[in-house]
C-alpha positions in Angstrom: -22.9 -102.7 -21.9 -23.2 -98.9 -21.5 -20.1 -97.0 -20.5 -20.1 -94.5 -17.6 -17.4 -91.7 -17.3 -17.0 -89.8 -13.9 -15.9 -86.4 -13.8 -15.2 -85.2 -10.3 -14.8 -81.6 -9.1 -13.9 -80.2 -5.7 -12.8 -81.8 -2.4 -11.8 -85.2 -1.1 -15.3 -85.9 0.0 -16.5 -85.7 -3.6 -13.5 -88.1 -4.6 -15.0 -90.5 -2.0 -18.4 -90.1 -3.1 -17.3 -90.8 -6.7 -15.8 -94.1 -5.5 -19.0 -95.1 -3.7 -20.8 -94.4 -7.1 -18.2 -96.5 -9.1 -18.5 -99.4 -6.6 -22.4 -99.6 -7.2 -22.1 -99.9 -11.1 -23.3 -103.5 -11.8 -24.8 -103.2 -15.2 -22.7 -100.7 -16.6 -19.0 -100.4 -17.6 -16.6 -97.8 -16.2 -14.6 -95.9 -18.7 -11.7 -93.6 -18.4 -12.3 -91.9 -21.8 -15.0 -89.3 -21.8 -15.5 -89.3 -25.5 -16.4 -92.9 -25.4 -19.1 -92.8 -22.6 -22.8 -93.1 -22.9 -23.3 -91.5 -19.6 -21.2 -88.8 -18.0 -21.5 -88.6 -14.2 -20.6 -85.0 -13.0 -19.8 -85.2 -9.3 -20.2 -81.3 -8.8 -18.7 -78.6 -6.6 -20.4 -75.4 -5.7 -18.4 -73.7 -2.9 -17.9 -70.7 -4.9 -19.5 -68.8 -7.9 -16.4 -69.8 -9.8 -16.9 -73.4 -9.0 -20.4 -73.4 -10.5 -19.1 -71.8 -13.5 -16.5 -74.6 -14.0 -19.1 -77.1 -13.7 -21.5 -75.3 -16.2 -18.5 -74.8 -18.7 -17.6 -78.5 -18.5 -21.4 -79.4 -19.1 -21.6 -77.2 -22.0 -18.5 -78.4 -23.5 -19.4 -82.1 -23.3 -23.0 -81.4 -24.8 -21.2 -79.9 -27.7 -18.5 -82.7 -28.2 -20.6 -85.7 -27.1 -24.2 -84.6 -27.7 -25.3 -88.3 -27.7 -24.0 -88.9 -24.1 -26.5 -88.4 -21.2 -25.1 -86.1 -18.6 -26.2 -86.7 -15.0 -25.4 -84.1 -12.3 -24.6 -85.1 -8.7 -22.5 -83.6 -5.8 -23.1 -80.3 -4.0 -24.0 -78.4 -7.3 -27.3 -80.7 -7.8 -28.6 -79.1 -4.8 -27.8 -75.5 -5.7 -27.9 -75.4 -9.6 -29.4 -78.6 -10.3 -32.9 -77.3 -11.0 -31.9 -74.7 -13.3 -29.6 -76.9 -15.4 -32.3 -79.6 -15.7 -35.0 -77.0 -16.6 -32.7 -75.5 -19.1 -32.1 -79.2 -20.4 -28.4 -79.0 -20.0 -28.5 -82.3 -18.1 -30.5 -85.4 -18.7 -30.8 -86.2 -14.7 -30.0 -84.8 -11.4 -29.4 -86.7 -8.2 -28.9 -85.6 -4.7 -26.3 -86.9 -2.2 -28.9 -89.3 -0.6 -29.4 -90.9 -4.1 -25.7 -92.0 -5.1 -25.9 -95.4 -3.7 -29.0 -96.2 -6.1 -26.9 -95.1 -9.2 -27.0 -98.3 -10.8 -30.9 -98.4 -11.0 -31.1 -94.6 -11.7 -28.9 -94.8 -14.8 -31.4 -97.3 -16.3 -34.0 -94.5 -16.4 -35.3 -93.8 -20.1 -36.6 -90.6 -19.3 -35.1 -87.3 -17.8 -35.3 -87.3 -14.1 -34.7 -84.8 -11.1 -34.1 -87.0 -8.0 -32.8 -84.7 -5.3 -33.5 -86.6 -2.2 -32.8 -85.2 1.4 -29.9 -84.0 3.3 -30.2 -86.3 6.2 -28.8 -89.5 4.5 -25.6 -91.4 5.7 -23.8 -93.7 3.2 -23.6 -97.4 4.3 -21.6 -98.5 1.3 -18.3 -100.3 2.1 -16.0 -99.3 -0.6 -13.2 -102.1 -0.9 -11.0 -100.6 -3.8 -10.1 -97.1 -4.9 -9.6 -97.1 -8.7 -6.5 -95.4 -9.6 -5.5 -94.6 -6.1 -2.6 -95.8 -3.8 -4.0 -94.1 -0.6 -7.6 -94.7 0.6 -10.1 -92.0 1.4 -12.4 -92.9 4.2 -15.6 -90.6 4.7 -16.3 -90.6 8.5 -19.0 -88.0 8.7 -21.3 -85.6 6.5 -22.5 -82.2 6.8 -21.5 -79.2 9.2 -23.1 -77.5 12.1 -20.9 -74.4 11.7 -22.4 -71.4 9.9 -19.3 -69.6 8.5 -20.6 -66.3 6.8 -18.7 -67.1 3.6 -19.9 -70.7 3.3 -22.9 -72.3 1.6 -21.9 -76.0 2.3 -24.2 -76.6 5.1 -27.3 -75.8 3.1 -26.1 -78.4 0.4 -24.5 -81.0 2.7 -26.9 -80.7 5.6 -26.2 -80.6 9.2 -23.2 -82.7 10.8 -23.9 -86.4 11.0 -21.5 -89.3 11.6 -21.0 -92.5 9.6 -21.5 -95.6 11.8 -18.2 -96.7 13.5 -18.6 -100.4 12.6 -19.0 -99.4 8.9 -15.9 -97.2 9.0 -13.8 -100.0 10.7 -15.2 -102.7 8.3 -14.3 -100.6 5.2 -10.8 -100.0 6.5 -10.4 -103.8 7.3 -11.3 -104.5 3.7 -9.1 -101.9 2.2 -6.1 -103.0 4.3 -6.6 -106.6 3.2 -6.5 -105.4 -0.3 -3.1 -103.7 0.2 -4.0 -100.1 1.2 -1.8 -98.9 4.0 -2.3 -95.3 4.1 -6.0 -93.8 5.2 -7.2 -90.2 4.8 -10.0 -89.6 7.1 -12.4 -86.9 5.1 -15.9 -85.6 5.5 -17.6 -82.1 5.4 -16.3 -81.3 8.9 -14.3 -84.4 9.9 -13.5 -83.1 13.5 -17.2 -83.2 14.3 -17.1 -87.1 14.1 -18.7 -88.7 16.8 -20.5 -86.0 18.7 -23.9 -87.8 17.7 -22.8 -91.2 18.7 -21.0 -90.6 22.1 -17.7 -91.0 20.6 -14.8 -89.0 19.2 -12.1 -88.5 16.6 -9.5 -89.8 19.0 -11.7 -92.9 19.9 -12.1 -93.7 16.3 -8.4 -93.4 15.6 -7.4 -95.7 18.3 -9.8 -98.4 17.0 -8.4 -97.9 13.5 -4.7 -98.2 14.6 -5.5 -101.7 15.8 -6.4 -102.9 12.5 -3.8 -105.1 10.9 -2.2 -103.4 7.9 -3.0 -99.8 8.9 0.4 -98.0 8.5 -0.5 -94.4 8.4 -3.5 -92.2 9.1 -4.2 -88.7 7.9 -6.8 -86.5 8.8 -8.4 -84.2 6.2 -8.8 -81.0 8.1 -9.7 -80.2 11.8 -11.1 -76.9 13.4 -8.9 -75.7 16.2 -11.7 -76.0 18.7 -11.9 -79.8 17.9 -8.4 -80.6 19.0 -8.9 -81.6 22.7 -6.7 -83.3 25.3 -7.8 -86.8 24.3 -6.7 -86.2 20.5 -3.4 -84.6 21.6 -2.4 -87.8 23.6 -2.4 -89.5 20.1 0.3 -87.1 18.7 3.2 -89.3 19.5 1.7 -92.6 18.0 4.0 -94.0 15.2 0.9 -94.4 12.8 -0.2 -90.8 12.9 1.0 -89.0 10.0 3.2 -86.1 11.3 1.2 -83.5 9.6 -2.1 -81.9 10.7 -4.2 -79.5 8.7 -5.9 -77.0 11.0 -8.5 -74.7 9.4 -7.7 -71.1 10.6 -9.2 -69.3 7.7 -7.5 -65.9 9.0 -5.4 -64.6 11.9 -7.1 -61.1 12.4 -9.7 -61.3 15.2 -11.8 -58.7 13.6 -11.8 -60.8 10.3 -12.5 -64.1 12.2 -15.6 -62.4 13.7 -16.9 -61.1 10.5 -16.5 -64.6 9.1 -18.4 -66.0 12.1 -15.5 -68.3 13.0 -15.2 -70.0 16.2 -11.5 -69.7 16.8 -9.4 -66.8 18.0 -5.7 -66.0 17.3 -4.5 -66.1 21.0 -5.7 -69.6 21.2 -4.8 -70.8 17.7 -1.1 -69.7 18.3 -0.9 -71.7 21.6 -2.4 -74.8 19.9 -0.1 -74.8 16.9 2.9 -74.1 18.9 2.1 -77.1 21.2 1.6 -79.3 18.0 4.8 -78.0 16.2 6.7 -79.0 19.3 5.9 -82.7 18.6 7.7 -82.5 15.3 4.5 -82.0 13.2 4.1 -80.1 10.1 1.1 -77.9 10.2 -1.1 -76.7 7.2 -4.2 -74.4 7.2 -6.7 -73.0 5.1 -6.7 -69.1 4.6 -9.1 -66.6 2.9 -7.6 -63.4 1.6 -9.5 -60.5 0.3 -12.7 -61.0 2.3 -14.8 -58.0 2.5 -13.7 -55.8 5.4 -10.2 -56.9 5.1 -8.7 -53.3 5.0 -5.0 -52.6 5.1 -4.9 -52.3 8.9 -6.4 -55.8 9.4 -4.1 -57.4 6.7 -0.9 -55.9 8.1 -1.8 -57.3 11.6 -3.0 -60.8 10.1 0.2 -61.2 8.2 2.6 -60.1 11.1 0.7 -63.1 12.9 1.3 -65.6 10.0 4.8 -65.0 10.5 4.7 -66.0 14.2 2.9 -69.2 13.4 4.7 -72.7 12.9 3.0 -73.3 9.7 4.4 -75.5 6.9 1.5 -75.7 4.4 -1.2 -73.4 3.2 -4.3 -73.7 1.1 -4.8 -70.2 0.3 -7.9 -68.7 -1.4 -8.7 -65.3 -2.8 -12.1 -64.6 -1.5 -14.9 -65.6 -4.2 -18.4 -64.4 -3.7 -20.9 -67.0 -3.0 -24.6 -66.0 -3.7 -26.9 -66.6 -0.7 -24.2 -66.3 2.0 -23.8 -63.4 4.7 -20.4 -62.5 3.2 -21.8 -61.9 -0.4 -23.6 -58.6 1.2 -20.7 -57.3 3.2 -19.0 -54.1 2.3 -16.4 -52.9 1.6 -15.4 -55.4 -1.0 -11.7 -56.0 -1.8 -10.4 -55.3 -5.2 -9.2 -58.3 -7.1 -5.6 -57.0 -7.6 -5.2 -56.3 -4.0 -6.5 -59.8 -3.0 -4.1 -61.4 -5.6 -1.0 -59.4 -4.1 -2.1 -60.5 -0.5 -2.4 -64.0 -1.9 1.1 -63.8 -3.1 2.5 -62.5 0.2 1.0 -65.1 2.2 2.0 -68.0 0.1 5.7 -66.6 -0.3 5.9 -66.7 3.6 4.5 -70.2 3.9 6.7 -71.3 1.2 9.8 -70.2 3.0 8.6 -71.8 6.3 8.1 -74.9 4.4 11.6 -74.7 3.1 13.0 -74.3 6.5 10.9 -77.2 8.0 12.1 -79.6 5.1 15.8 -78.7 6.0 15.0 -79.6 9.5 13.2 -82.9 8.8 15.2 -84.2 5.9 16.0 -87.8 7.2 14.3 -91.1 7.8 11.3 -90.1 5.6 8.7 -92.7 5.0 7.3 -92.2 1.6 4.3 -94.0 0.0 5.0 -93.8 -3.9 1.9 -92.9 -5.7 2.7 -92.7 -9.4 5.8 -92.5 -11.6 7.1 -93.4 -15.0 10.7 -93.5 -16.8 12.4 -94.0 -13.5 10.9 -91.0 -11.9 8.4 -91.5 -9.1 6.4 -89.1 -6.7 4.9 -89.6 -3.2 4.5 -87.7 0.0 6.5 -88.4 3.2 4.8 -88.5 6.8 5.2 -84.7 6.9 3.0 -84.2 3.7 6.0 -83.0 1.8 6.3 -84.0 -1.9 9.3 -86.1 -2.9 10.7 -87.2 -6.4 12.5 -90.3 -6.4 14.8 -91.7 -9.1 15.0 -95.3 -9.2 15.7 -98.2 -11.6 13.0 -100.2 -9.8 9.3 -100.0 -10.3 8.3 -98.2 -6.9 4.5 -97.6 -7.8 2.2 -98.0 -4.8 5.3 -99.2 -2.6 6.5 -97.8 0.9 10.0 -96.8 0.9 12.3 -95.1 3.7 14.5 -92.3 2.4 17.7 -92.0 4.6 18.3 -88.4 3.6 16.9 -86.1 0.9 18.1 -83.2 -1.2 16.0 -80.3 -0.5 15.2 -78.0 -3.2 12.7 -75.1 -3.3 9.5 -76.7 -4.2 10.1 -80.4 -3.4 12.5 -82.8 -1.9 14.7 -85.1 -4.2 16.2 -88.5 -3.6 17.8 -91.5 -5.5 16.7 -95.0 -4.5 
């Protein structure tokens, strides 16, 4: 039986898509050793030019180290760079998003193939197990209707479309019966779920919470305008993770306009303060160094960051993406300036996170994900990492920590 190795780049959506493909392998053996593989499935990311470069570098390296393995490209990069990689014979085959559920048959092809499919497909696969994971990722939608000026994703993932509610709930029931208690909702633009099905994120969450075994639900990322009154009513529910990731991208109104965003600072700060008042940690995405971000805009932006109740940040130094509006904008920001702004931003959020962890350092519910030699790691309900020392094997167990020692970059406890 031929062996297949999966290499996954990028976001949680790609991680879920990899699990979908793994679940479809009937006539192949899954291997965790890329050197032993007969087929290497590369689930690619194309969000930046740098992401494309990383994928290409991996493919070139595998072709040198394991020239007999067939490399098949999947993921967002198949829609942006798949044709050129195929024509250059860097990969044996290319499949688009709509083809991944056919992976078992496609991998039997004896001749090179380019099977890109379309951008309207919705998965119907029910994933019952997550290999190597203690938490389950649930993809609830695909695509995005936003047209942010820096982003290529709508052109490689398509417009927003929701998975069927009955498929989502069935998948959660099966995973819960297999011992999973924490579920992370993911997708290209998660908060758009339900708008094409006369439903909403809040309605889905309520139904999920009724399933036996569901202990905690996290939501990958929401846009500020997607958090409505119906959603806010759920903030006190015990099954809601006490952390929301709300994608602001910037805090200067000029920059938000340049980025073609749908949020503004004066409404963002009201929303975040309201959520923080419920005892929530709040994370965000933030792009620094986008074209047009002069010193005046940056100073205004960073002063506003100081005012926000943020506890986590996924900060990016702007990276040009070909075929986007931002790629043509001027003036460009020098790399050393962007790096310094990145450091300034992350230092502020690190301090805010430290202060938050000191306020919320008791009665922490932790799902232990991994560990060895008596040292285990997991995340609490606020999405803060905890290192736990124990003589017991705590892997994949839920534990309650009465109180933790708060250190600069993590919490620590003895159990």
